[in-house]
C-alpha positions as CSV (number, residue, x, y, z in Angstrom):
1,M,0.0,0.0,0.0
2,A,2.9,2.4,0.8
3,E,4.4,1.8,-2.6
4,A,1.1,2.6,-4.3
5,S,0.8,5.8,-2.3
6,I,4.4,6.9,-3.2
7,S,3.7,6.2,-6.9
8,V,0.7,8.4,-6.9
9,D,2.6,11.2,-5.1
10,Q,5.4,11.1,-7.6
11,D,2.9,11.4,-10.5
12,Q,1.3,14.4,-8.8
13,F,4.7,16.1,-8.3
14,S,6.3,15.4,-11.7
15,C,7.3,18.2,-14.0
16,P,5.4,18.2,-17.3
17,V,8.5,19.2,-19.2
18,C,11.3,16.9,-17.9
19,L,8.8,14.3,-16.5
20,D,11.0,14.0,-13.3
21,L,10.2,15.0,-9.8
22,L,9.9,18.8,-9.5
23,K,13.2,20.5,-8.6
24,D,12.9,24.0,-7.1
25,P,9.1,23.9,-7.9
26,V,7.3,27.0,-9.1
27,T,3.5,27.5,-9.9
28,I,2.4,29.8,-12.6
29,H,-0.9,31.7,-12.8
30,C,-2.9,29.0,-14.6
31,G,-2.1,26.6,-11.6
32,H,0.4,24.3,-13.2
33,S,3.7,23.6,-11.6
34,F,7.2,23.2,-13.2
35,C,10.8,23.0,-12.3
36,M,12.2,26.6,-12.1
37,V,14.9,25.6,-14.7
38,C,12.4,23.9,-17.1
39,I,9.8,26.8,-17.2
40,N,12.5,29.4,-17.6
41,G,14.0,27.4,-20.5
42,C,10.7,27.3,-22.3
43,W,10.0,31.0,-21.8
44,D,13.5,32.0,-22.8
45,Q,12.6,30.7,-26.3
46,E,9.5,32.8,-26.4
47,D,11.2,36.1,-25.5
48,Q,11.2,37.3,-29.1
49,R,7.4,37.0,-29.4
50,G,6.8,38.6,-26.0
51,V,3.9,36.1,-25.3
52,Y,4.5,33.4,-22.8
53,S,2.4,30.2,-22.6
54,C,1.9,27.3,-20.2
55,P,3.6,24.2,-21.8
56,Q,0.7,22.1,-20.4
57,C,-2.6,24.0,-21.0
58,R,-1.2,26.7,-23.5
59,E,-2.7,29.6,-21.6
60,T,-0.8,32.7,-22.5
61,F,0.6,35.5,-20.3
62,T,1.9,39.0,-21.0
63,P,4.2,40.2,-19.7
64,R,6.5,37.4,-18.5
65,P,5.3,36.3,-15.1
66,V,7.7,36.6,-12.1
67,L,8.4,33.1,-10.8
68,R,8.5,32.3,-7.1
69,R,9.3,29.1,-5.3
70,N,6.3,27.1,-4.2
71,Y,7.3,26.2,-0.6
72,F,4.3,24.0,0.0
73,I,5.1,21.7,-3.0
74,A,8.8,21.8,-2.0
75,E,8.0,20.5,1.5
76,M,5.7,17.8,0.1
77,L,8.4,16.7,-2.4
78,E,10.9,16.4,0.5
79,K,8.5,14.1,2.3
80,V,8.1,12.0,-0.9
81,R,11.8,11.8,-1.3
82,K,12.3,10.7,2.3
83,T,9.6,8.1,2.0
84,D,11.0,7.0,-1.3
85,S,14.5,6.7,0.2
86,H,13.2,3.8,2.3
87,C,11.8,1.9,-0.6
88,Y,14.0,-1.2,-0.9
89,A,14.4,-3.1,-4.2
90,G,12.2,-6.2,-4.5
91,P,12.0,-9.0,-7.1
92,G,12.0,-7.5,-10.6
93,D,13.1,-4.0,-9.4
94,V,16.3,-2.4,-10.5
95,E,18.8,-2.2,-7.6
96,C,20.9,0.8,-6.7
97,D,24.5,0.1,-7.6
98,S,25.8,2.4,-4.9
99,C,23.9,1.0,-2.0
100,T,25.7,-1.3,0.4
101,G,23.9,-4.0,2.4
102,R,20.2,-4.1,1.6
103,K,19.9,-2.2,-1.7
104,L,17.2,0.4,-2.4
105,K,15.2,0.6,-5.6
106,A,16.9,2.6,-8.3
107,V,15.0,5.5,-9.8
108,K,17.4,6.4,-12.6
109,S,20.2,4.8,-14.7
110,C,23.1,6.8,-16.0
111,L,24.2,6.0,-19.5
112,V,27.6,7.5,-18.9
113,C,28.3,5.9,-15.5
114,L,26.5,2.7,-16.7
115,A,25.0,2.4,-13.2
116,S,21.6,2.8,-11.6
117,Y,21.0,4.9,-8.5
118,C,18.3,5.4,-5.8
119,E,17.1,8.9,-5.0
120,A,19.8,9.5,-2.4
121,H,22.7,8.4,-4.5
122,L,21.3,10.2,-7.5
123,K,21.7,13.6,-5.9
124,P,25.3,14.2,-7.1
125,H,24.0,14.0,-10.7
126,Y,21.6,16.8,-10.0
127,Q,23.9,18.9,-7.8
128,S,27.4,18.5,-9.2
129,P,28.5,20.2,-12.5
130,T,30.7,17.2,-13.1
131,F,27.6,15.1,-13.9
132,K,25.8,17.8,-15.9
133,K,26.4,16.1,-19.3
134,H,25.5,12.7,-18.0
135,K,22.3,11.2,-19.6
136,L,19.8,9.9,-17.1
137,V,17.1,7.5,-18.2
138,K,14.5,5.4,-16.4
139,A,16.1,2.7,-14.2
140,S,16.9,-0.2,-16.4
141,T,18.5,-3.7,-15.9
142,R,19.6,-3.7,-19.6
143,L,22.6,-1.3,-19.2
144,Q,25.1,-4.0,-20.2
145,E,23.4,-4.3,-23.6
146,R,24.5,-0.7,-24.1
147,I,28.2,-1.6,-23.7
148,C,30.3,-2.7,-26.6
149,S,31.7,-6.2,-25.6
150,Q,34.8,-5.6,-27.6
151,H,35.8,-2.1,-26.5
152,N,33.8,-1.7,-23.2
153,K,32.4,1.6,-24.5
154,L,28.9,3.0,-24.7
155,I,27.0,1.9,-27.8
156,E,25.5,5.0,-29.3
157,I,26.1,4.6,-33.1
158,Y,24.2,2.6,-35.7
159,C,26.0,1.1,-38.7
160,R,23.5,1.0,-41.6
161,T,26.0,-1.1,-43.7
162,D,26.0,-4.0,-41.2
163,Q,22.7,-3.1,-39.6
164,S,24.2,-3.2,-36.1
165,C,24.7,-1.0,-33.1
166,I,28.3,-0.1,-32.3
167,C,30.5,2.2,-30.2
168,Y,32.7,5.0,-31.6
169,L,35.8,2.8,-31.5
170,C,34.0,0.2,-33.7
171,M,33.2,3.0,-36.1
172,M,36.9,3.9,-36.4
173,H,38.2,0.3,-36.9
174,D,35.9,-2.6,-37.9
175,H,33.3,-0.3,-39.4
176,K,35.5,2.2,-40.9
177,G,34.1,3.7,-44.2
178,H,30.6,2.2,-43.4
179,D,27.4,4.2,-43.5
180,T,27.0,5.2,-39.8
181,V,24.7,7.5,-38.0
182,E,23.8,8.4,-34.4
183,A,21.5,5.9,-32.9
184,A,18.9,8.6,-32.2
185,A,18.8,9.6,-35.9
186,E,18.4,6.0,-37.0
187,R,15.7,5.6,-34.3
188,K,13.8,8.5,-35.8
189,K,13.9,6.9,-39.2
190,K,13.0,3.5,-38.0
191,Q,10.2,5.0,-35.9
192,N,8.5,6.1,-39.2
193,Q,9.0,2.5,-40.5
194,L,7.6,1.2,-37.3
195,K,4.4,3.1,-37.8
196,E,4.0,1.5,-41.2
197,V,4.7,-1.9,-39.7
198,Q,2.2,-1.2,-37.0
199,R,-0.4,-0.1,-39.6
200,K,0.1,-3.2,-41.6
201,S,0.0,-5.4,-38.4
202,Q,-3.2,-3.6,-37.3
203,Q,-4.7,-4.2,-40.8
204,R,-3.8,-7.9,-40.6
205,L,-5.3,-8.1,-37.2
206,Q,-8.5,-6.5,-38.4
207,Q,-8.6,-8.9,-41.3
208,K,-8.0,-11.9,-38.9
209,E,-10.7,-10.6,-36.6
210,K,-13.1,-10.1,-39.5
211,K,-12.3,-13.7,-40.7
212,L,-12.9,-14.9,-37.1
213,R,-16.3,-13.2,-37.1
214,E,-17.1,-14.7,-40.5
215,L,-16.1,-18.2,-39.3
216,K,-18.2,-17.8,-36.2
217,Q,-21.1,-16.6,-38.3
218,A,-20.5,-19.5,-40.7
219,V,-20.7,-21.9,-37.7
220,V,-24.0,-20.4,-36.6
221,T,-25.3,-20.5,-40.2
222,L,-24.1,-24.1,-40.7
223,K,-25.8,-25.3,-37.5
224,R,-29.0,-23.4,-38.3
225,S,-29.0,-24.8,-41.9
226,A,-28.3,-28.4,-40.7
227,Q,-31.0,-28.2,-38.0
228,A,-33.5,-26.9,-40.6
229,A,-32.5,-29.7,-43.0
230,V,-32.9,-32.3,-40.2
231,E,-36.3,-30.9,-39.2
232,D,-37.4,-30.9,-42.9
233,S,-36.2,-34.5,-43.4
234,E,-38.0,-35.6,-40.2
235,R,-41.2,-34.0,-41.3
236,I,-41.0,-35.5,-44.8
237,F,-40.1,-39.0,-43.5
238,T,-42.9,-38.7,-40.9
239,K,-45.4,-38.0,-43.6
240,L,-44.0,-40.8,-45.7
241,I,-44.2,-43.2,-42.7
242,R,-47.8,-42.1,-42.1
243,S,-48.6,-42.7,-45.7
244,I,-47.1,-46.2,-45.6
245,E,-48.9,-46.9,-42.3
246,K,-52.1,-45.9,-43.9
247,K,-51.5,-48.2,-46.8
248,R,-50.6,-51.0,-44.5
249,S,-53.9,-50.5,-42.6
250,E,-55.8,-50.5,-45.9
251,V,-54.1,-53.7,-47.1
252,T,-54.8,-55.3,-43.7
253,E,-58.5,-54.3,-43.9
254,L,-58.7,-55.6,-47.5
255,I,-57.3,-59.0,-46.4
256,R,-59.7,-59.2,-43.4
257,T,-62.7,-58.3,-45.6
258,Q,-61.7,-60.9,-48.1
259,E,-61.3,-63.4,-45.2
260,K,-64.7,-62.5,-43.9
261,N,-66.4,-63.0,-47.2
262,Q,-64.7,-66.3,-47.9
263,L,-65.6,-67.5,-44.4
264,R,-69.2,-66.5,-44.9
265,Q,-69.5,-68.4,-48.1
266,T,-67.7,-71.5,-46.7
267,G,-70.0,-71.4,-43.7
268,E,-73.0,-71.7,-45.9
269,L,-71.5,-74.6,-47.8
270,L,-70.6,-76.3,-44.5
271,E,-74.2,-76.0,-43.3
272,N,-75.6,-77.4,-46.6
273,L,-73.1,-80.3,-46.7
274,Q,-73.9,-81.2,-43.1
275,Q,-77.6,-81.2,-43.9
276,E,-77.0,-83.4,-46.9
277,I,-75.0,-85.8,-44.9
278,D,-77.7,-86.0,-42.2
279,D,-80.3,-86.7,-45.0
280,L,-78.2,-89.4,-46.6
281,K,-77.6,-91.1,-43.3
282,R,-81.3,-91.1,-42.6
283,R,-82.1,-92.5,-46.1
284,N,-79.4,-95.2,-45.7
285,T,-81.0,-96.3,-42.4
286,E,-84.4,-96.4,-44.1
287,L,-83.0,-98.4,-47.0
288,E,-81.3,-100.8,-44.6
289,Q,-84.6,-101.3,-42.8
290,L,-86.4,-101.8,-46.1
291,S,-84.0,-104.4,-47.2
292,V,-84.8,-106.7,-44.3
293,T,-88.6,-106.2,-44.2
294,E,-90.8,-109.3,-44.8
295,D,-93.7,-107.2,-45.9
296,H,-93.7,-107.4,-49.6
297,I,-96.3,-104.7,-50.1
298,H,-94.5,-102.3,-47.8
299,F,-91.2,-103.0,-49.6
300,L,-92.7,-102.2,-53.0
301,Q,-94.6,-99.1,-51.8
302,S,-91.5,-97.6,-50.0
303,F,-88.8,-98.6,-52.6
304,Q,-90.2,-96.3,-55.2
305,S,-89.8,-93.2,-52.9
306,L,-86.5,-94.2,-51.4
307,S,-84.8,-95.1,-54.7
308,V,-85.3,-91.6,-56.0
309,S,-82.5,-89.1,-55.2
310,S,-83.2,-86.2,-52.9
311,G,-82.3,-83.8,-55.7
312,S,-79.8,-81.7,-53.7
313,E,-76.6,-80.3,-55.3
314,D,-73.9,-82.9,-55.8
315,S,-71.1,-82.0,-53.4
316,S,-68.6,-83.4,-55.8
317,S,-68.9,-80.3,-57.9
318,I,-67.5,-78.2,-55.1
319,T,-63.7,-77.8,-55.3
320,V,-62.0,-77.5,-52.0
321,H,-58.5,-76.0,-51.8
322,Q,-56.6,-77.8,-49.1
323,H,-54.1,-74.9,-48.6
324,P,-56.0,-71.6,-49.2
325,S,-53.6,-68.6,-49.1
326,F,-53.1,-64.9,-49.9
327,D,-50.0,-65.6,-52.0
328,G,-51.0,-63.0,-54.6
329,V,-51.2,-60.3,-51.9
330,R,-47.9,-61.4,-50.5
331,K,-46.2,-61.3,-53.9
332,S,-47.7,-57.9,-54.7
333,L,-46.5,-56.5,-51.5
334,S,-43.1,-58.1,-51.9
335,D,-42.8,-56.6,-55.4
336,L,-43.9,-53.2,-53.9
337,K,-41.2,-53.5,-51.3
338,E,-38.5,-54.2,-53.8
339,R,-39.7,-51.4,-56.1
340,L,-39.8,-49.0,-53.1
341,E,-36.3,-50.0,-52.0
342,E,-35.0,-49.6,-55.5
343,F,-36.7,-46.2,-55.9
344,C,-35.4,-45.1,-52.5
345,K,-31.9,-46.2,-53.5
346,E,-32.0,-44.2,-56.7
347,E,-33.5,-41.1,-55.0
348,F,-31.0,-41.2,-52.1
349,S,-28.2,-41.5,-54.5
350,K,-29.4,-38.1,-55.8
351,V,-29.7,-36.7,-52.2
352,S,-26.2,-37.8,-51.2
353,P,-24.2,-35.7,-53.6
354,H,-26.3,-32.7,-52.5
355,A,-25.5,-33.4,-48.9
356,A,-21.9,-33.9,-49.7
357,A,-21.8,-30.7,-51.7
358,V,-22.7,-28.7,-48.7
359,Q,-19.6,-26.5,-48.2
360,T,-17.6,-26.9,-45.0
361,I,-16.6,-23.9,-43.0
362,L,-13.1,-24.0,-44.3
363,S,-14.1,-24.8,-47.9
364,S,-11.6,-24.1,-50.7
365,E,-12.8,-21.1,-52.6
366,P,-11.3,-19.9,-55.9
367,K,-8.2,-17.8,-55.5
368,T,-7.1,-16.6,-58.9
369,R,-9.2,-15.1,-61.7
370,E,-8.7,-18.3,-63.7
371,D,-10.2,-20.3,-60.8
372,F,-13.2,-17.9,-60.7
373,L,-13.7,-18.1,-64.4
374,Q,-14.4,-21.9,-64.1
375,Y,-17.8,-20.8,-62.7
376,F,-18.4,-18.0,-65.2
377,C,-22.0,-17.6,-66.2
378,R,-23.1,-15.4,-69.1
379,L,-26.0,-13.2,-68.1
380,T,-28.3,-10.9,-70.1
381,L,-30.5,-8.1,-68.9
382,D,-34.3,-8.7,-68.9
383,P,-36.1,-6.0,-70.9
384,N,-39.3,-6.8,-69.1
385,T,-37.8,-5.6,-65.8
386,V,-35.8,-2.5,-66.9
387,H,-37.0,0.9,-65.6
388,H,-38.4,3.2,-68.4
389,E,-35.5,5.7,-68.0
390,L,-32.8,3.1,-68.5
391,S,-31.6,2.1,-72.0
392,L,-30.3,-1.3,-72.9
393,S,-27.7,-2.0,-75.6
394,E,-25.1,-4.5,-76.9
395,Q,-27.7,-7.3,-77.0
396,N,-29.0,-6.5,-73.5
397,R,-25.5,-6.6,-72.0
398,V,-25.2,-2.9,-71.2
399,V,-27.6,-0.6,-69.2
400,T,-27.2,3.2,-69.2
401,N,-29.0,6.0,-67.4
402,R,-29.0,9.2,-69.5
403,G,-32.2,10.5,-68.0
404,G,-34.5,10.2,-71.1
405,K,-37.6,8.1,-71.1
406,Q,-37.5,5.0,-73.2
407,N,-40.4,3.5,-75.2
408,Y,-41.1,0.4,-73.2
409,S,-44.5,-1.3,-73.0
410,D,-46.1,-1.8,-69.6
411,H,-45.2,-5.1,-67.9
412,P,-46.0,-6.4,-64.4
413,E,-42.3,-7.2,-63.8
414,R,-41.0,-3.7,-64.7
415,F,-39.5,-1.5,-62.0
416,D,-41.6,1.6,-62.2
417,Y,-39.9,3.9,-59.7
418,C,-36.3,2.6,-58.9
419,W,-33.7,2.9,-61.7
420,Q,-33.2,-0.9,-61.6
421,V,-33.1,-4.0,-63.9
422,L,-32.7,-7.7,-63.3
423,C,-31.1,-10.4,-65.4
424,K,-33.0,-13.1,-67.1
425,E,-31.0,-16.0,-65.8
426,S,-31.2,-17.3,-62.3
427,V,-28.0,-18.1,-60.3
428,S,-27.6,-21.5,-58.5
429,G,-24.7,-23.6,-57.3
430,R,-21.4,-21.8,-57.8
431,S,-21.6,-18.9,-60.2
432,Y,-19.3,-16.0,-61.1
433,W,-19.7,-12.9,-63.3
434,E,-17.9,-9.6,-63.9
435,V,-19.2,-6.1,-64.5
436,E,-17.6,-2.8,-65.5
437,W,-19.3,0.4,-64.4
438,S,-18.4,3.8,-65.8
439,R,-19.4,7.4,-65.5
440,E,-20.1,9.8,-68.3
441,A,-19.6,12.9,-66.1
442,W,-16.6,12.6,-63.8
443,G,-16.7,15.0,-60.9
444,Q,-20.5,14.7,-60.6
445,L,-22.2,12.4,-58.0
446,T,-22.5,9.2,-60.2
447,W,-23.1,5.8,-58.8
448,V,-24.3,2.2,-59.5
449,S,-25.4,-0.7,-57.3
450,I,-24.3,-4.2,-58.1
451,S,-26.8,-6.6,-56.6
452,V,-28.3,-10.0,-56.3
453,S,-32.0,-10.5,-55.5
454,Y,-34.8,-13.0,-55.2
455,K,-37.2,-12.8,-58.1
456,G,-40.1,-12.0,-55.8
457,I,-38.8,-8.5,-55.0
458,S,-41.5,-5.8,-55.4
459,R,-41.4,-3.9,-58.7
460,K,-44.1,-1.2,-58.2
461,G,-44.1,2.0,-56.2
462,R,-41.5,3.7,-54.1
463,G,-40.1,2.5,-50.8
464,H,-37.5,0.0,-49.4
465,K,-39.5,-3.0,-50.5
466,C,-38.5,-2.3,-54.2
467,R,-34.9,-1.1,-53.8
468,F,-31.9,-3.4,-53.9
469,G,-30.2,-3.7,-50.5
470,F,-33.0,-2.2,-48.6
471,N,-35.0,-5.3,-47.8
472,N,-34.4,-9.0,-46.9
473,Q,-34.9,-10.0,-50.6
474,S,-31.7,-8.5,-51.9
475,W,-28.0,-7.7,-51.3
476,S,-26.2,-4.8,-52.9
477,L,-22.7,-3.2,-53.3
478,F,-23.1,0.6,-53.7
479,C,-20.3,2.0,-55.9
480,S,-19.4,5.6,-56.1
481,S,-16.3,7.4,-55.0
482,T,-16.5,5.0,-52.0
483,L,-17.9,1.5,-51.4
484,T,-20.9,0.6,-49.2
485,F,-22.6,-2.7,-48.8
486,W,-26.4,-2.8,-48.0
487,H,-28.8,-5.5,-46.9
488,N,-32.2,-5.1,-45.3
489,S,-31.4,-1.4,-44.9
490,I,-28.3,-2.1,-42.9
491,Q,-25.2,-0.2,-44.1
492,T,-21.6,-1.5,-44.0
493,E,-18.9,1.0,-44.9
494,L,-16.0,-0.5,-46.8
495,S,-12.4,0.9,-46.6
496,A,-11.3,-0.3,-50.1
497,P,-11.2,2.1,-53.0
498,S,-14.0,1.9,-55.6
499,P,-12.8,-0.2,-58.6
500,S,-14.3,0.1,-62.1
501,R,-14.3,-3.7,-62.7
502,I,-16.0,-5.9,-60.1
503,G,-16.3,-9.7,-59.9
504,V,-19.3,-11.3,-58.2
505,Y,-19.1,-14.8,-56.8
506,V,-22.0,-16.8,-55.4
507,D,-22.0,-20.2,-53.8
508,H,-25.7,-20.7,-53.4
509,S,-25.6,-24.0,-51.4
510,A,-22.9,-22.6,-49.0
511,G,-24.7,-19.3,-48.6
512,T,-21.7,-17.2,-49.7
513,L,-21.8,-14.0,-51.7
514,S,-18.5,-12.2,-52.4
515,F,-17.5,-9.1,-54.3
516,Y,-14.0,-8.7,-55.8
517,S,-11.9,-6.0,-57.3
518,V,-10.6,-7.5,-60.6
519,S,-7.1,-6.4,-61.6
520,D,-3.7,-8.2,-61.5
521,T,-5.1,-10.1,-58.5
522,M,-8.5,-10.8,-57.1
523,T,-8.9,-8.4,-54.2
524,L,-11.8,-9.3,-51.8
525,L,-14.0,-6.3,-51.2
526,H,-16.7,-7.9,-49.0
527,T,-18.2,-11.3,-48.2
528,V,-21.6,-12.3,-46.9
529,H,-22.4,-15.6,-45.2
530,T,-26.2,-16.4,-45.1
531,T,-28.7,-19.0,-46.1
532,F,-30.3,-18.5,-49.6
533,T,-33.8,-19.9,-49.7
534,Q,-34.6,-19.1,-53.3
535,P,-32.7,-18.8,-56.6
536,L,-30.8,-15.5,-57.1
537,Y,-30.9,-13.1,-59.9
538,A,-28.2,-10.5,-60.7
539,G,-29.5,-6.9,-60.7
540,F,-28.3,-3.4,-61.1
541,E,-29.4,0.1,-60.0
542,V,-27.9,2.8,-62.2
543,G,-27.5,6.4,-61.2
544,L,-27.8,9.3,-63.6
545,R,-25.0,9.5,-66.2
546,S,-23.7,6.1,-65.3
547,S,-23.7,2.7,-67.0
548,V,-23.0,-1.0,-66.2
549,K,-21.7,-3.6,-68.6
550,L,-21.8,-7.3,-68.2
551,C,-18.3,-8.6,-69.2
552,D,-17.5,-11.6,-71.3
553,S,-15.4,-14.4,-69.8
554,V,-12.6,-13.9,-72.3
555,M,-12.3,-10.1,-71.7
556,K,-9.0,-9.2,-70.1
557,Y,-8.8,-6.8,-67.2
558,R,-7.4,-3.4,-67.9
C-alpha cells in the first residue's frame, strides 16, 4: 500500500517538461507547476514574441510572469523523497548500484556511468556540475546491452551497412568507411517505418478478426442450416411413414374383408353339406330297414320313394383348396417393397451428392481469376424488368441511365420507380460474373449498385421493398467514390477504393456472396455468409450519367 501511495505522489509532483520530480518547484498563474529551470528554459525561447504560454494548457501570459518558489510543494516533495528513500528493491526491481547492504530501488540509470541509482545516490548527478552532461534514463536492468563487448564503450552509433549498433571505436576500426549515423537519428527513421509496420499489423489483425467473425457466423449458419435440414427431413419422413402406415392398414383391412367374405361363403357350404349328410344317413337307415322287411307290399310301396335321389346339389362339384392362401397379396407386397427399395436407393443416390456438396466452414474457394472463371455464367439483362429511363444496348448486356424516357411497354415485372433492372438467368450452385461500371460525367455524383436479389422483390411503387439492398430480398454493393454494402437497410462502410471492374461470386448452397476488385489479382471487397432460400438473380441500380456492362469471360482486365 505504501508503494502505491508513493507512486501516486510522484505522479502528482512530476514536471510536465522533464517528467522528473519537481526540482525547485514554481507554480504559474494557470495553476500548473514546473521546475524553475524547465519553465525558464521554455520562456527564454518565447522572449522574441513577447507572449509566454503554459507548456501544459497553453494559456498565454503578458508580460512574462515573475516566478517564485512554491514552498508547500517543495515540502511535500521532500516528504516524498524521504519516503522513497526507504523503498527497498524487490523482485523485478532495479537495484541501486551504490547502496551497500540491503539495496534500495533505483529510480534512474546513467548511460555514462553505466550504473543505476536510488534517489539518495542520484543527488550528485543533480547537484554537481561534473555530472551535468550525463544522460539519465528510467532505471533499467539492460545497461550492459548498451556496452560494446569488444571495447567496453557505450554503444551510441548505428551502422547501416552491417545493420548493427556499435560504439565509436568500432566505427573507427571494424566499421571504418561504413554508412554510420547516431542511434537517435536512426531511431527516428526506424520510428516512421515502425508506424507503417504497426499499420500493416493492425490491418492484418483486423482482417483476422473479420475472418474470425465470419467463421463464427459460418458456424452459426451451418448449425442453423443443418438443423433446418434435419427438421425438414424428419417432417418428410414422418409424412412418408404415415402414408405407408395408412396403406398398411388399408391392405390389412382388405385381407380381413376378403377373409370374412370367404368364411361366410364357406360357412353356408358347410351347413348345406352337413344337412345333406344327415339326410343321406337317414335315407341309408331307411334303405337298410327296407332291405330286411318281410312285408312285400310295404317294400314295394317304399322302394319307389327311397330309390329316387333327394335332388340336392352334388357336393362333388365343389372344389376345396386344401391350402387356401393370400400368396398373390404377399407377392404384390413383396414386389412393392422391392420397387420402393430400388426407388429409395435411386433417390437417395441423388440426395447424397447434394448433402456432400454442402460447403464446409473452411471450404476451398477460388483464389485466382482463372479459378473464378471456371464458374463463369453469361448473363443478359431482362427488358421486361428495366426501368423506363434506363436504356439497354449491346444485345442487352449494357444498361445506361441518360435521363431520357424509353419507349417500353407496360409489364407487371417492370420496376416503375427505382432505376433498376434484373437479369433473365437465375443463379444457383457456384456462379461468377464480372461487370464494369463507368461514369459519363466525372466529378459529378455518379453511382451504381451491383446486386443479387430474389425474383419476388417488389417492382411497383417507391419504398424500401423495391430497392436493392433495402430489404431482406436483396444484397447490394453501392459503388461511387466510396464503397458501401447494403442488406435489409443495414449499411456497412468498406475501406477499399472503388474499382471500375468488379467480380461477383455466389456459392448458393454454401450461402456465400463475395465481391472482388478485378485487376492483376482478385482483391476481396466484401463477403456475406447467409442462407439463400430461393434462386438468385443479378440486378443493377444505375444512377444518372452512369452505366453498367456485363463482361464476357474472355475479356482481359485493364
